[in-house]
Every structure is written in C-alpha cells, then in structure tokens.
N, C-alpha and C positions, 0 to 999 in steps of 0.2 A: 715286214716286217712292223709291223704298226705300232709308235711312237708316241705316247700316249705325253711327251712329258712338252714339245712345247703349249698345250694344249690348256694342261695344269697351270705349268707357268705366268701361260699369261693370265690366268683368268684370278690369279695369288695376284700377279702386281698390279690387277681391274682390280681386282676385290681395296688391294691396302688400298690407290689410288683412292677409287672414289670413296674408301670413307674416312680416308683424311681431309678428300676436301670438301664433302659433306657437314665434318665434327668443327673446319675453318670455317666451315661459313655460320654455320651455327654460333660459331665463339664471336663473327662480324667481324672472326678477318680477312683484310685487303690485301692478300696475296695468292701467287699464283705458280703452283709447283716447280714451276725451277726457283723462283722469287728462293723458297724452299732451300730449294736445294745449296744456292747458292750464299745464303745465310747460313745452310751447313760446311760449306766448304771454309770462309772467312773467319767463323767459328772452329774451326781448327790449323787453321794459318798464322801462326804472328808475320807481319810484316806479308800479306797477302799480297794481289797484284791483280790487272788484270788477267795475264797472260796463264795465270796462273791459272787462274778462272777454267778460260779458256780450253785448257787444255785438262782439268779437270772435268771439269761436263763434255765433250766432248766436241762443242759448237767452237767456229769461226770468232774472229778476232770481236769486228763487222759488229757481230749479235751480242753479242761479250757488252761491249763500248756499249749498247743503245739500253739494255739488263739493268749496266751502273746506272747512268744516266736516268732510268727512270725509278730506280730502287735509289737511287738517291733525293730528286722530287717526292718520293711517296716520303722521308725520313729515312731508311729501312739503314742508308751507308751516305760518308765521310771517305772524301777522299785527301790524305796528307801527304805532304811530295815527298820524294824516298830519297833520304842527301845522301847518298854513296850511286845515285844515279836520276840526273837534271828530267830524260825525261819519261820514269813512270812516278807513279805515283801510287803507295799503300791504301789499299780497300778497308776500313776500320766499321766494323757496325755501332751505332748513332747506339742509342740508350734507349732508343723507340723498338730499335731494328735489335739487340739485345732481351726486351721485356717481349717479344713478338716472337723472335726461337726459344726464348723458355717458355709461351703459350704453345706453343707448335711440338716440345717434346714433351709435352705431358698427353697433348691429341696421339702424339705413336705415340708415344710409352702407349696410352691404353687401351689402340689399338694391335697395338702388339697384345700387349695383357690375352686384349681375348682370340684372336688370332692361336696364341700356346694354352691354350685350355683343354682340356682333357692331350693336349702332351705328356709325356716324359720327361728328362729331365735329358736322360741320355740323348733321345728323341730329336727337343731344338737343338743340343750341341753337335749331333750326326747334320738335324739343317743346316744349320753353321757352314761346319765343313763342308760337302758337296758345293753349296750356294759360293762361296770363297775360291773353294781351284775351279767352279766352274768359269764364274770371273777375272781370277785367272789366262785360266783356259780361251778367252777372247781378247785380255791384254794382247794375250804373243802376240805378234805377228810375222 
C-alpha cells in the first residue's frame, strides 16, 4: 500500500521553510534557519545553556559551540556566567536578538495564518494533535 504521508509532510515542511526564508530575506533579516530555531529555544528557556540547545535541536556540541559564537558575533545573543557552575554559561538574547525574534514571530504568524486559510478550527486542532503525537512517537527510542 502506498502512503502519501511522506510526500505530504515533506511538501508542507518545505513550503513553510521556503515561505519563511523568502519573508525573512524580504524583511532584510540576516539569519539562517538554525539561528531562528535557536532564538526560539533560548526565548522559551530561562538559564539556557549550549548543552540544552544541543539537546533540543539534536545537534552535536561542537556545532552548537560554533552556532553560539556566530550568533554572538551577529549580536543576537550573549553569555553570562552560571553562578552555580563555573564550567557553563547561560545564553541570553540581546536586545537585538529579542527584536529579531519579535520580527520572526510576526513573519511566522503571517505564514501560519495563510496555512490555515479555509481550515476549520476542528481541522487545525486535529492537525496539532496528530503532529504532536507523531513528534512524540519519533522522540521515543
């Protein structure tokens, strides 16, 4: 039996990412997808660390170290000492990082609104439930 789900899912994720990147470029924001994800992770977590970002994005620590360095150079984030563990630092959004995230949220919200055109509230709720269940299924090992 042929299953359309992989094609449908890949088409949706590609279109979302493509629309986001097109809108980001049009807005003149110098940011790449992993940096967008990282801004979201840092925003949602008090006392965020590189190890936490690595875990959330499922990337190796070396890649996250480079990402943190690049985002610091771009002015999106800064680090502060962890008073409880001198080996780690907390990663915080700068004012510029917060402004950029706010702009990203507007862009993402606009795209999500377009995605939801002609859908009922029930369809949107069902999609969210199914997508969450699938994500949890893939998270279990």
